[in-house]
C-alpha positions as CSV (number, residue, x, y, z in Angstrom):
1,X,-23.3,-22.2,-11.6
2,X,-23.3,-25.5,-13.2
3,X,-21.7,-28.3,-11.1
4,X,-18.6,-30.2,-12.3
5,X,-17.5,-27.9,-15.2
6,X,-15.4,-25.3,-13.4
7,X,-11.7,-25.8,-12.5
8,X,-10.6,-25.9,-8.8
9,X,-10.0,-22.2,-7.9
10,X,-8.0,-22.1,-4.7
11,X,-5.2,-20.3,-2.9
12,X,-1.8,-21.3,-4.2
13,X,1.7,-20.5,-2.9
14,X,4.0,-19.2,-5.6
15,X,7.7,-19.3,-5.0
16,X,10.4,-17.5,-7.0
17,X,13.3,-20.0,-7.2
18,X,15.9,-17.4,-7.9
19,X,15.6,-15.6,-4.6
20,X,13.1,-17.6,-2.4
21,X,10.4,-14.9,-2.5
22,X,6.9,-16.4,-1.7
23,X,3.4,-15.0,-2.2
24,X,-0.1,-16.4,-2.1
25,X,-2.6,-15.9,-4.9
26,X,-5.7,-17.7,-6.1
27,X,-5.2,-19.9,-9.1
28,X,-6.5,-22.9,-11.0
29,X,-2.9,-24.1,-11.9
30,X,-2.4,-27.7,-11.1
31,X,0.4,-28.7,-8.6
32,X,1.7,-32.0,-7.2
33,X,3.8,-30.3,-4.6
34,X,2.7,-28.6,-1.4
35,X,4.5,-26.2,1.0
36,X,3.8,-24.6,4.3
37,X,3.5,-20.9,4.6
38,X,2.5,-19.0,7.8
39,X,1.3,-22.3,9.4
40,X,-1.0,-23.4,6.6
41,X,-0.4,-26.0,3.8
42,X,-0.8,-24.7,0.2
43,X,-0.2,-26.2,-3.3
44,X,3.2,-25.0,-4.5
45,X,3.9,-23.4,-7.9
46,X,7.6,-22.7,-8.6
47,X,8.5,-19.7,-10.7
48,X,11.7,-18.8,-12.5
49,X,11.1,-15.0,-12.4
50,X,8.7,-12.8,-10.4
51,X,8.4,-9.1,-9.8
52,X,11.0,-9.5,-7.0
53,X,13.7,-10.8,-9.3
54,X,12.8,-9.4,-12.7
55,X,15.3,-6.7,-13.8
56,X,12.6,-4.3,-15.1
57,X,10.9,-4.2,-11.6
58,X,14.0,-4.3,-9.5
59,X,15.7,-1.4,-11.4
60,X,18.7,-3.6,-12.3
61,X,18.1,-3.0,-16.0
62,X,21.3,-1.3,-17.0
63,X,20.9,-1.5,-20.8
64,X,18.8,1.1,-22.4
65,X,18.3,0.9,-26.1
66,X,18.8,4.1,-28.0
67,X,16.8,3.3,-31.2
68,X,16.8,6.9,-32.4
69,X,20.6,7.0,-32.3
70,X,20.8,3.7,-34.2
71,X,18.5,5.0,-37.0
72,X,20.5,8.2,-37.3
73,X,23.8,6.3,-37.5
74,X,22.3,4.1,-40.3
75,X,21.1,7.1,-42.2
76,X,24.5,8.8,-42.0
77,X,26.3,5.7,-43.3
78,X,23.7,5.2,-46.0
79,X,24.0,8.8,-47.2
80,X,27.7,8.4,-47.7
81,X,27.2,5.6,-50.3
82,X,24.1,7.1,-51.8
83,X,26.0,9.9,-53.6
């Protein structure tokens, strides 16, 4: 590999700000903040949403769209005025 052209690829601590969930992953994302996790200091990246808080992954997604029902309702209404 050529020296000096690659970004700094290192372990980074990601923290979900909505529930405090933390995980370590490798990244090139820049960070000015650091945090300690399991006795080691890591660069910190703050997240608004992660798999621990996203409604799709947590099962809290209550709203299911019924597009077939919407299309059928539209066709029924349209057929009324078509005649």
